[in-house]
N, C-alpha and C positions, 0 to 999 in steps of 0.2 A: 504494500500500500504506500503510495507516495506520501512524503511528509509535506506539511504546509510550507516548509522551508526548503523544498527540493529545488535544485538548480533549474533555471528557466528552460523550457522545452527547446530543443534544437541546439543548445550550447554543448560544448565538449564535456563539461562536468555532467550534464544531464545524460548524454549518450554513454559515458562511462558507467553511470549508475544503471542505465537500461541493460547494458550488456552483462554487468555483474549480477543484477537481479535475475536475469533470464537463466544464467547457468546455476545460480543458487537455488532458485525455485523450481526450475524445469529439469535440472540435471545436465549432463554432458550435451554440448551442442557443437556441431561442426561450424566452421566459419561460414560455410554456404548457408546453413540454417539460420545463423545469426543475421546474415545479410538479408535473407528473406523475411525474418521476423521483425527486424527493425526498419526495413526500407532504406537502409544506408548502403552506400556502394562498397565494393570489396576492399578497396584500398583504405577506406575509413575504418572498416571493421578490423582490418589487419593492424592499423595504427592503434586503435583502441585496445585491442587484445594485447598488443605488444606492451602498452603502458601498464595494463593490469598484471601481466606477467612480471614486468620489472618491479612492480610494487608487491609482488608475492601473493597476490590475491587469487590468481588463477594459474592453472598448469595447461600447457598445450603440447599435444603430441600428434604425430602423423600415424594414423591407423595402418596396421598391416592387413591389407585386403588381398588374399591370394587370387591370382588370375586377373586382377584389375589392370586395365591399360591406362596409363597416365598417373599423375600424382594425385592421390585423394586429398580432399579438403581436411586440413588439420582440425582436430577435435579439442574443444576448450572445456575444462572442468573447473569448478570452484575448488580452491585449495583446502585440503584437510588439515593443513598445518596452521591455518588461521582459525583460532579457537574461541568459542564462547564458553564460559563456565555457567552452567545452568543449575539452579538451586530451588528446591521446594521444601521449606521447613514445615513440618507437620507435628501434631501432638504426639504421634507414635514414633516418628523417625524423621531424619533429615536425608533427603535424596539429593545427590549432587553428581553432576556429570560434566564431561568435557565434550562439546559438540563442535565438529568441524564446520567450516563454511559450506562444505559439500553436504551437510546435514548428517554425516556419519557420527555415531556416538562412539568416541574413541575410548572412553573409560567412564564407568559409573559406579557409584557406591550407594548403598542404603545403610544408614547408620542409626540403629534403634536408639531411642531415648529412654533413659531410666526415669526421668521426670520431665516436666514441661521445659522445653529449651528456652533460655532467656535470649534476648536479642544479642547480648554481648557474647554468649556462648556460641550462637549461630555464626556470628562474625569470626570468632576464633576458629571454629571448625572450617569455615571457608578458607581462611588464610592458611591454616595448616595443610589442608588438602592441596591447595594451589602450590605451596612450597614443595610438598612431597611429589606431586605430579611433574613439576618443572624439573625435578632431578631424575625423573623416570620416564613415564609415558609421554610427557609433553616436552621432553628435552629439546626436540627440534621444532617445537611449536611456538606460536606467537599468540598470546592471550589478548584478545580484543577488548573484552569487557565481561562483567558478571551480570547475569540476569536472574532475578529472584521472583518466583511465583509464590505469593503469600495468600493463605486462606483468610482473607479479611479485607477490610476497606482500606484502600491505598490511595494516597495523593501522589499520583505518578510523576507530577512535575518536579518534585524534589525527593521522592523516595521515602516519604514519611508514612508509616503504617498508622492510620488514624484509629483503627479498632480491629483487632483480631481476637474476638472474645474467647475462643477455645484455647488460644495460646496465652491469653491474659496479657496481651500487648495493647497499650493505648498511647497514641501520639509518640511512636518510636521512630527516631531518625535513622532507619535501618541502612539506607544507602550511605549515609555519612559514617556510620559505625563500621560497615564493611570496607569502605574506601580507606578509612584510617588503619584498619587491621591488615589489609592485604595490598594496599597501594595499587589499586586498579580502578578503572571506571566502573560504576555500578548503576544499574537501573532496576527499579522495583515496580511491580504491578500486581493486581489481583490474579489469583491462580486460574479462576474460571474464565476471566477475560482472555488470558493467554492461551488457555485450552481451546477456547472458541476460535482464536486466530489460527492456531496450529491445525485444528481439524478443518477449518475453512480452506487453508492453503494446501494442505497435504493429505487430509484424511477424508472422513465420511461426508464433510461439507464441501469438498472441492467442486468448484463450478456452480455452487449454489449461492444465489445473491441474498436470500432471506432465510436465515436460520436462527434457531434458538439452541444454545448449548447449555446443558446442565451437568455440573461436575459433582460426583459423589465421593467424598473423601473422609478421612478420619475426623476432620473438623466440621463435617456436615455437608450441606448442599449449597453451592453457589451457581451463578449463571453468567453467561456471556451472550451478547447479541450481535449478529451481523445483519445489517439492514441495507439493502441495495448494494451489497458488496463491501460495505465498510463497517468496522467495529463501532458500536454505539455504546458509550459509557455514561452518559448523563452529565448534568451540569458540574457535579463535583467529582465525577469519575466512579461513582458508586452504584451504577445501575446493575440490575441483574441478580439482586439478592433474593432469589426465589425461595431459598431455604427458610426465610423469615416470614413467608406468607402462611396463612392458615388454610389448609385444605378443607374442602367440604367433605365431612364424614357423616353419612346418614345412619350408619349401623354402628351402635356402640361397641359391638364385638370387634370392630376394626380400629378402635381407639386405644392408644397406649398412654395418653396423657389427658388431663382434664380439658385443657384448651390449648393443645400443643401446636407449635409451628411445624411446617413440613419436615424440617430436618430432625425434629424430635420423633415424628411418626415414621418416617422413612429413614432408617438409621443403619449405618455400617456396624455400629456397636451391637445392635440387636441381632444382626445377621451373624456376627462373630460369636455371640453368645449361644445362639441356637445351633451353630455348627460346632460348638465345643472348642472354640479357639480363643486364646488370650489376645494374641497379636498375629497379624499376617499381612503380607503385601497383597495388592489387588489380584495378581495371578493365582496366588495360593487360595485366597478366599473364593475366587471364581471356580477353581478346580474342586474345592470341597463342596460347595453348594451344588455344582453341576453333577457330581458323582453321588451325592447323597440320595438314599432311598428312604430317609426319615420323613414320616408324615408331619412331624413338627416343623422341619425345615421347609417342606412344601407349603405348609399353611402360612408360615411367616413370609415366605417369598411372594405368595399369592396376595396376602394382605397388603404388603408394602407396594406391590405393583398396582393394586386397586386404588390405594390412597394417592400414589404418584399420579395416576391418570387424572384425578380431579385437578391437580396443580397444572398438569400439562394442558388440560382443556382450557383453563383460565388463560394460559399463555397463548394458546391458539386463538381464543376470542379477542384478545387485546392486540396481538402482534401479527396474526395471520402468516406464520412462516410456511415455507414449502417443506422444510425438513426440521425435525428436532433431533439433535445428536445427544446421546447420553454417555457420559464418561465415568470411569471408576466403578464403584459397586452398582451404580445405576445401569451400566452397560450389561452387567450380569442379569439384572432384573429384566432388561429388554431381551436378552438372549433366551432366558428361561420362560418368560411370559409374554413374548412379543405379540402374538395374535390377540390374546386377551387384552393386553395393554392398549393396542391400537383400537380394538372394538370399544373399550371403555372410554377412551378419549373421544372417539367419534360419537358415542352416545351422549356425552356430557357437553361437548362443544357445539356451537352453532354449525348447522349442516354446511352452509356455504363457506365458512371459515376453514372447515376441516377437509374440504374437497382437495383430493390429490396429496394430502399430507402423508409424509413418510416419517417413521420413527426409526432411527438407526443407532446401533452401538458405535462408540468411537472407534475409528479404524486404527488409530495410532496406539491404542491400548495404554500400557504403562508408560509409554514415552511421551504422551501428549503434553503434559505440563512442562517437561524438560525441553521439548522441542519449542514450545511456546516461549519459555524463558530465554532460550537461545535466540529466537527471533527478536525478542526485546533487546538483547545484548548486541545483536548485529544491526539494529535499525539505523543507527547513525552512519555506520560504515556503508550500508547499502544505499543510503540516501546521497552520500558524498564520498565515494571511494577516492577521489582525487585529493581529498583533504587529509588522507591517512597515509602514514609512511609504513 
């Protein structure tokens, strides 16, 4: 997505950004393909690619095509050596990864928490892992920035976490803390907002202009919106807090709290409990729920999907998306109860608003928030590659 401060169309900085974004978002491209996609002539593309190579942002190679007559067009790829550090601090664990500009995940770790992580502790973990990776997996890499996906309300302009209730963080200058600890550029945003961007660019929402994304994590449920192809975050950047809405529950047997919000009724913790797990990552929880033949597990999965449907129907009535993407444990509910979930949403939403609606599990799986955080970290570089050394 172009930044409001992107270089003017048709200028050299603008064209450098176009070429770099193409190979970053679309993958390897031949020079001939770049010429066709951009409408620029071959000599201009060669010049732009040459500069990006000199800056270490792309690699170029001549493909070996057996039997081909003539010299094939060189293939351009984003460099895996230009790296974003992507972080998702949660109540149960801190996930951290190094993501290449080619979108490859070079290294990742999930570090379980013994207690709620403090902002200072998270900053320390990030600094320690960066130092360790620079001496090992990233010895040949160049760290561009750190992107942090936080389960809470974030003022993205300065990286202040206004309120992450499950982490017990209020008005935390997280970007400043990490910058001081690790001596790197830092950007922070809401986890579901970044998940929506990742799924829109590379996952289940690719090619979809109007979508609603709901993220189900250890801290509850958050949401992100893509409207007419662009992320929409609201006046303060806090839009999409679907987990704080109260779903319509007509059957008291479906209720777990007296007057609970969605994330209290549709809960990862309740699913872990019924599956007999203390802690688990998304993939482990998904495997346990999918393989279970317990009637108690089936009943809880069915109940949560039914309650979730009422919240999704409200979103359909208000926003009229063409696709709803569900991430985290909500993707498991979609996989296990897909037909019933779709039927319940259709029954509760206005008929016209639900026409053609698709409900899809997140395609990026456990990578979605890390890929979104990496996109945040790369945003400035992709907007103005000529301004980076």
